[in-house]
C-alpha positions as CSV (number, residue, x, y, z in Angstrom):
1,M,26.7,-18.1,-6.4
2,I,30.0,-17.2,-4.7
3,R,28.4,-18.1,-1.3
4,L,27.0,-21.3,-2.7
5,F,30.4,-22.3,-4.2
6,I,32.1,-21.7,-0.8
7,I,29.5,-23.8,1.1
8,L,29.7,-26.7,-1.4
9,S,33.5,-26.6,-1.4
10,L,33.5,-26.9,2.4
11,L,31.0,-29.8,2.2
12,A,33.1,-31.5,-0.5
13,S,36.3,-31.2,1.5
14,S,34.5,-32.6,4.6
15,Y,33.5,-35.7,2.7
16,Q,36.6,-36.0,0.5
17,A,37.4,-39.4,2.0
18,Q,33.9,-40.7,1.0
19,A,34.1,-39.0,-2.4
20,I,30.8,-37.1,-1.7
21,S,30.3,-33.7,-3.4
22,W,26.9,-32.0,-3.5
23,K,26.4,-29.6,-6.5
24,G,23.4,-28.0,-4.9
25,F,20.7,-28.3,-2.3
26,E,18.6,-30.6,-4.5
27,E,21.4,-33.0,-4.8
28,F,22.0,-32.8,-1.1
29,K,18.4,-33.7,-0.4
30,T,18.5,-36.6,-2.7
31,D,21.7,-37.9,-1.1
32,V,20.1,-37.7,2.4
33,V,17.0,-39.5,1.2
34,L,18.9,-42.3,-0.6
35,N,21.3,-42.8,2.3
36,P,19.1,-42.8,5.5
37,K,21.9,-44.3,7.7
38,R,24.2,-41.4,6.9
39,A,21.4,-38.7,6.8
40,A,22.1,-37.3,10.3
41,G,25.8,-37.1,9.7
42,H,25.5,-35.5,6.3
43,A,22.9,-33.0,7.7
44,R,25.3,-32.1,10.5
45,E,28.1,-31.4,8.1
46,F,25.8,-29.5,5.8
47,M,24.5,-27.3,8.5
48,D,27.9,-26.6,10.0
49,A,29.2,-25.4,6.6
50,L,26.0,-23.4,6.0
51,K,26.1,-21.6,9.3
52,K,29.6,-20.3,8.5
53,E,28.2,-18.5,5.4
54,G,24.7,-17.7,6.7
55,T,21.2,-18.5,5.6
56,P,19.1,-18.6,3.5
57,L,20.9,-20.6,0.8
58,V,20.9,-18.6,-2.5
59,E,21.5,-20.6,-5.7
60,G,21.1,-18.2,-8.6
61,N,17.4,-17.0,-8.5
62,R,16.5,-19.9,-6.2
63,V,16.4,-19.3,-2.5
64,T,16.0,-22.1,0.1
65,F,15.1,-21.0,3.6
66,I,16.4,-23.5,6.2
67,Y,15.5,-24.0,9.8
68,E,17.3,-26.4,12.1
69,N,15.3,-27.8,15.1
70,T,18.0,-28.3,17.7
71,D,15.6,-29.7,20.3
72,P,14.2,-33.1,19.4
73,R,11.5,-32.7,22.0
74,D,10.0,-29.7,20.2
75,T,7.4,-31.1,17.8
76,R,5.7,-27.8,17.0
77,P,5.1,-27.1,13.3
78,V,7.5,-24.9,11.5
79,M,6.3,-22.2,9.1
80,L,7.8,-19.5,7.0
81,V,6.2,-16.1,6.7
82,G,7.3,-13.0,4.8
83,D,6.8,-10.5,2.1
84,F,6.5,-13.3,-0.4
85,N,3.4,-14.8,1.2
86,Y,2.0,-11.5,2.6
87,W,2.9,-12.5,6.1
88,R,0.1,-15.0,6.3
89,K,0.5,-17.8,8.7
90,S,-1.4,-21.0,7.6
91,D,-2.5,-23.8,9.8
92,Q,-2.5,-26.2,6.9
93,W,0.2,-28.8,7.2
94,Y,1.0,-28.7,3.5
95,D,1.7,-25.0,3.7
96,G,4.4,-25.4,6.4
97,M,8.1,-26.0,5.9
98,L,9.0,-29.6,4.9
99,K,11.1,-31.7,7.2
100,L,14.0,-33.5,5.4
101,P,13.6,-37.3,6.3
102,G,16.2,-38.5,8.9
103,T,17.3,-35.0,9.9
104,N,16.2,-32.1,12.0
105,I,16.3,-29.7,8.9
106,Y,13.1,-27.9,7.7
107,Y,13.2,-26.2,4.3
108,Q,11.2,-24.3,1.8
109,S,12.3,-22.9,-1.6
110,F,11.2,-20.1,-3.9
111,E,12.3,-18.3,-7.1
112,F,12.9,-14.6,-6.7
113,P,14.1,-11.8,-9.0
114,P,17.8,-11.3,-8.8
115,D,17.4,-7.7,-7.4
116,A,14.8,-8.5,-4.8
117,R,15.0,-7.5,-1.1
118,L,12.5,-9.2,1.2
119,D,11.7,-9.6,4.9
120,Y,10.8,-12.8,6.6
121,Q,10.5,-14.7,9.9
122,F,10.0,-18.3,11.1
123,V,6.9,-19.3,13.0
124,I,7.5,-22.1,15.5
125,G,4.1,-23.0,16.9
126,D,2.9,-19.6,18.0
127,S,6.4,-18.0,18.3
128,W,7.7,-15.7,15.6
129,I,11.5,-15.7,15.5
130,L,14.3,-14.4,13.4
131,D,16.4,-16.7,11.2
132,P,19.1,-17.8,13.7
133,Y,21.8,-18.1,11.0
134,N,21.1,-14.9,9.1
135,P,23.0,-11.8,10.4
136,D,20.9,-9.4,8.3
137,T,18.0,-7.9,10.1
138,L,15.8,-4.8,9.6
139,M,13.9,-2.9,12.3
140,S,10.3,-1.9,11.9
141,G,7.4,-0.8,13.9
142,Y,6.7,-4.5,14.6
143,G,10.2,-5.3,15.7
144,A,13.1,-6.9,13.9
145,K,12.7,-9.0,10.7
146,S,15.3,-11.2,9.0
147,E,16.3,-9.8,5.6
148,L,17.0,-11.5,2.3
149,N,19.1,-9.5,-0.1
150,M,19.4,-11.1,-3.5
151,P,22.8,-10.9,-5.4
152,S,21.8,-8.0,-7.6
153,Y,20.2,-5.9,-4.8
154,H,22.2,-2.9,-3.7
155,E,21.1,-0.8,-0.7
156,A,21.0,3.0,-1.1
157,M,24.3,4.5,0.1
158,E,22.4,7.7,1.0
159,I,20.9,6.0,4.1
160,A,24.3,5.9,5.9
161,R,25.6,8.8,7.9
162,N,28.6,10.3,6.2
163,P,31.1,11.6,8.8
164,D,32.9,13.6,6.2
165,I,30.1,16.1,5.4
166,S,28.1,18.7,7.3
167,H,24.9,17.6,8.9
168,G,21.5,19.2,9.4
169,E,19.9,19.7,12.8
170,L,16.8,18.3,14.4
171,R,14.8,20.4,16.8
172,E,11.8,19.3,18.9
173,A,8.7,21.5,18.8
174,A,5.1,21.3,19.9
175,L,1.9,23.1,18.9
176,F,-1.4,23.3,20.6
177,S,-4.1,22.5,18.0
178,R,-7.6,23.9,18.5
179,I,-8.8,21.5,15.7
180,L,-7.5,18.4,17.5
181,G,-8.0,19.7,21.0
182,E,-4.5,18.7,22.1
183,T,-0.9,19.6,21.8
184,R,1.0,17.9,19.1
185,A,4.8,17.2,19.2
186,F,6.9,17.1,16.1
187,Q,10.5,17.6,15.0
188,I,12.0,20.0,12.5
189,Y,15.0,19.3,10.3
190,T,17.0,22.3,9.1
191,P,19.8,21.6,6.6
192,A,23.6,22.0,7.2
193,N,24.8,25.6,7.0
194,F,21.2,26.8,7.4
195,D,20.8,30.3,6.1
196,P,17.7,32.0,7.8
197,K,17.7,34.6,5.1
198,Q,17.3,32.1,2.3
199,N,13.8,30.6,1.7
200,H,13.7,26.8,1.5
201,P,11.3,24.1,0.2
202,A,9.5,22.3,3.0
203,I,8.4,18.7,3.2
204,Y,5.8,17.4,5.8
205,V,6.5,13.8,6.7
206,H,3.8,11.6,8.2
207,D,4.8,8.7,10.4
208,G,7.6,11.2,11.0
209,Y,9.3,9.6,14.0
210,D,9.4,6.3,12.2
211,F,11.1,8.0,9.2
212,L,13.7,9.2,11.8
213,S,14.1,5.8,13.4
214,F,13.7,3.3,10.6
215,A,14.5,5.3,7.4
216,Q,17.3,7.6,8.7
217,L,15.7,10.3,6.5
218,P,18.0,13.1,7.9
219,N,21.0,11.1,6.6
220,V,19.3,10.9,3.2
221,L,18.6,14.6,3.2
222,D,22.2,15.4,4.3
223,N,23.7,13.3,1.5
224,L,21.4,14.5,-1.3
225,I,21.9,18.2,-0.2
226,H,25.7,17.7,0.0
227,Q,25.8,16.2,-3.4
228,I,23.7,19.1,-4.8
229,R,21.0,16.6,-5.9
230,I,18.3,18.6,-4.2
231,P,18.4,22.1,-2.7
232,P,18.6,22.6,1.1
233,V,15.2,21.7,2.5
234,I,13.3,22.0,5.7
235,A,11.6,18.8,6.9
236,I,8.8,18.5,9.5
237,F,8.5,15.0,11.0
238,I,5.0,14.5,12.5
239,P,4.0,11.4,14.4
240,P,0.4,10.2,14.5
241,V,-1.6,9.7,17.7
242,H,-4.6,7.8,16.3
243,R,-3.1,6.6,13.1
244,G,-6.0,4.9,11.3
245,E,-8.5,7.6,12.2
246,E,-6.1,10.5,11.3
247,Y,-4.8,9.1,8.0
248,I,-7.8,7.2,6.7
249,K,-11.1,7.7,8.5
250,E,-11.5,11.4,9.3
251,N,-10.3,14.9,8.2
252,K,-9.3,16.6,11.4
253,Y,-5.7,15.7,11.1
254,G,-5.5,17.0,7.6
255,H,-7.2,20.3,8.7
256,F,-4.6,20.6,11.5
257,I,-1.8,20.2,9.0
258,V,-3.2,22.8,6.5
259,K,-4.7,25.4,8.9
260,E,-2.4,25.3,11.9
261,L,0.9,23.5,11.3
262,V,1.8,24.9,7.9
263,P,1.1,28.5,9.0
264,Y,3.1,27.9,12.1
265,I,6.1,26.6,10.1
266,D,5.8,29.5,7.6
267,R,5.8,32.0,10.4
268,H,8.9,30.6,12.2
269,Y,11.0,29.3,9.3
270,P,12.1,30.7,6.0
271,T,10.0,28.6,3.7
272,R,9.0,29.0,0.1
273,R,5.3,29.7,0.0
274,D,4.7,28.5,-3.5
275,P,2.9,25.1,-3.4
276,R,5.5,23.7,-5.9
277,F,8.0,23.9,-3.1
278,R,5.8,22.4,-0.3
279,A,5.5,18.6,-0.2
280,T,3.7,16.0,1.8
281,A,5.1,12.5,2.2
282,G,4.1,9.2,3.7
283,I,4.1,5.4,3.5
284,S,1.1,3.0,3.5
285,A,-1.7,4.9,5.2
286,G,0.6,7.9,5.4
287,G,0.6,7.7,1.6
288,A,-3.2,8.0,1.7
289,I,-3.1,11.2,3.8
290,S,-0.4,12.6,1.5
291,L,-2.6,12.0,-1.5
292,N,-5.5,13.4,0.4
293,L,-3.7,16.7,1.2
294,G,-2.5,17.1,-2.3
295,W,-5.9,16.4,-3.8
296,T,-7.9,18.5,-1.4
297,H,-5.4,21.4,-0.9
298,P,-3.3,21.7,-4.1
299,E,-3.0,25.4,-3.2
300,V,-1.0,24.4,-0.1
301,F,0.8,21.1,-1.2
302,G,1.8,21.0,-4.8
303,C,4.0,18.0,-4.3
304,V,3.2,14.5,-3.1
305,I,5.3,11.5,-2.2
306,S,3.3,8.3,-1.7
307,Q,5.3,5.1,-1.0
308,S,3.2,1.9,-0.9
309,G,0.3,4.3,-0.4
310,V,-3.3,3.2,0.2
311,A,-4.5,4.6,-3.1
312,N,-8.0,3.2,-3.2
313,I,-10.4,2.1,-0.5
314,A,-14.0,1.6,-1.6
315,D,-15.4,3.5,1.4
316,G,-16.5,6.6,-0.4
317,R,-13.7,8.6,1.2
318,N,-10.3,7.3,0.1
319,E,-10.9,6.5,-3.6
320,Y,-8.0,8.4,-5.1
321,V,-8.0,6.4,-8.3
322,T,-11.5,7.6,-8.9
323,Y,-10.9,11.1,-7.7
324,F,-8.0,11.7,-10.1
325,A,-9.8,10.0,-12.9
326,A,-13.1,11.9,-12.6
327,Q,-11.9,15.4,-11.9
328,P,-9.9,17.9,-14.0
329,R,-6.1,17.8,-13.6
330,K,-4.8,19.7,-10.6
331,N,-1.4,21.4,-10.3
332,L,0.3,18.5,-8.6
333,K,3.6,16.8,-9.0
334,L,3.6,13.2,-7.6
335,Y,6.1,10.5,-6.9
336,I,4.7,7.1,-6.3
337,D,6.4,3.8,-5.6
338,V,5.2,0.3,-4.6
339,G,6.7,-3.1,-4.2
340,T,5.8,-6.1,-6.4
341,F,5.5,-8.2,-3.3
342,E,2.9,-5.9,-1.7
343,W,-0.6,-7.2,-1.1
344,P,-2.3,-7.7,-4.5
345,G,-5.0,-5.1,-4.0
346,L,-2.4,-2.4,-2.9
347,L,-0.1,-3.1,-5.9
348,E,-3.0,-3.1,-8.4
349,S,-4.6,0.1,-7.0
350,N,-1.2,1.9,-7.4
351,R,-0.8,0.6,-10.9
352,L,-4.3,1.9,-11.7
353,L,-3.4,5.3,-10.2
354,K,-0.3,5.4,-12.4
355,R,-2.4,4.8,-15.5
356,V,-4.8,7.5,-14.5
357,L,-2.0,10.0,-13.8
358,A,-0.5,9.3,-17.2
359,E,-3.9,9.6,-18.9
360,K,-4.6,12.9,-17.2
361,H,-1.1,14.2,-18.0
362,Y,0.0,14.7,-14.4
363,S,3.6,15.5,-13.7
364,H,4.6,12.2,-12.0
365,L,7.2,9.5,-11.5
366,Y,6.1,6.0,-10.8
367,K,8.4,3.1,-9.8
368,E,8.1,-0.5,-8.8
369,F,10.6,-2.5,-6.9
370,H,10.9,-6.2,-6.1
371,E,10.3,-5.6,-2.4
372,G,7.5,-5.8,0.1
373,H,5.6,-3.5,2.5
374,S,8.8,-2.6,4.3
375,W,11.0,0.2,5.7
376,G,13.8,-1.5,3.8
377,S,12.2,-0.4,0.6
378,W,10.9,3.0,1.7
379,R,14.2,4.3,3.1
380,S,16.1,3.3,0.0
381,H,13.8,4.8,-2.5
382,I,12.5,8.1,-1.0
383,K,15.5,9.7,-2.6
384,Y,13.9,9.2,-6.0
385,G,10.9,11.2,-4.9
386,L,13.0,14.0,-3.5
387,E,15.1,14.3,-6.6
388,F,12.0,14.2,-8.8
389,L,10.3,16.9,-6.9
390,W,13.2,19.3,-6.5
391,G,16.2,17.9,-8.3
392,R,17.4,18.5,-11.8
393,E,14.7,18.9,-14.4
394,E,13.6,15.5,-15.7
395,E,11.0,14.2,-18.1
396,D,8.0,12.6,-16.5
397,E,8.3,8.9,-16.7
398,D,6.8,5.6,-15.7
399,E,9.0,2.8,-14.6
400,D,7.9,-0.8,-13.9
């Protein structure tokens, strides 16, 4: 609302001589339509003021995405894609952004929860672009995305590197796998003031290099350890080579982790061998392999973090909702989170898994956030999983 007030104040002052004052975007649209001779001038003043504050335009819970076509020769359709429409580009004219008559402004409005954080892009013809007037972007494996932060959203402070505390170290390592028939590279995080005589919990992170690049997980670990919210931990960051096959379709990767990588780490680093202090963590398909390792090898991994995890695929192999429902409870502690703007099947399968875990009396923590399938969500919320697994003793709880 503060940003809207500033924008409208600038607009009002620009048109003070004409006694024009728009109270919101809807009133601005009406004025442009009712005054076609002045539409272009009004639109220019509106955009000049809006650009100073940045887009999209947020009015309470209502958000208006605005694109300005600065080239009148460009007649390509303008569309908006993002977490709120599952990144689906439609060729239907009525699904595109609307053009305000007499102007070069395209717009589309939505209502979002006040604490939502969402990614989006514009699609101009076949070109996917960032919002030119939005300075907030987020990197992902598919490149940069424009970012909408609603007024009540607050990014996790733990993501940022704190120059005033001690930091852990990252070391590159590699291991030849007989199971995979190739050498696998990975990185190992050891905490600040690492004591090789003290045994540590260990967490095995799938999509590990993405967690380093996009989630800044070493910063999160540094901050949580410094604040004594979790004990000093060792983290192993493992990148996939054939991601879909390794995380979803076959079991060689899982066998490599359990039979080769875990013994290697235990031999070379002071880890706690109790499965209650060994975790597996991942996002999306990495959540699926994390659930798989916990389910099939609870004697190795007693802790699971699954963020936006693929919890149920009706392929006879990755049906974790069914597995947990049909079999006796195993000694597992699970943290699961998911976004309310995820694809409907992914959101619903995680909700079903939550109900099964509660019914079977698993030690678990489930959270939902008004976000999408995004590193912006995962990096901010993995702290809850780490604290639940190894922080202060808490009651198991479900949170929607």
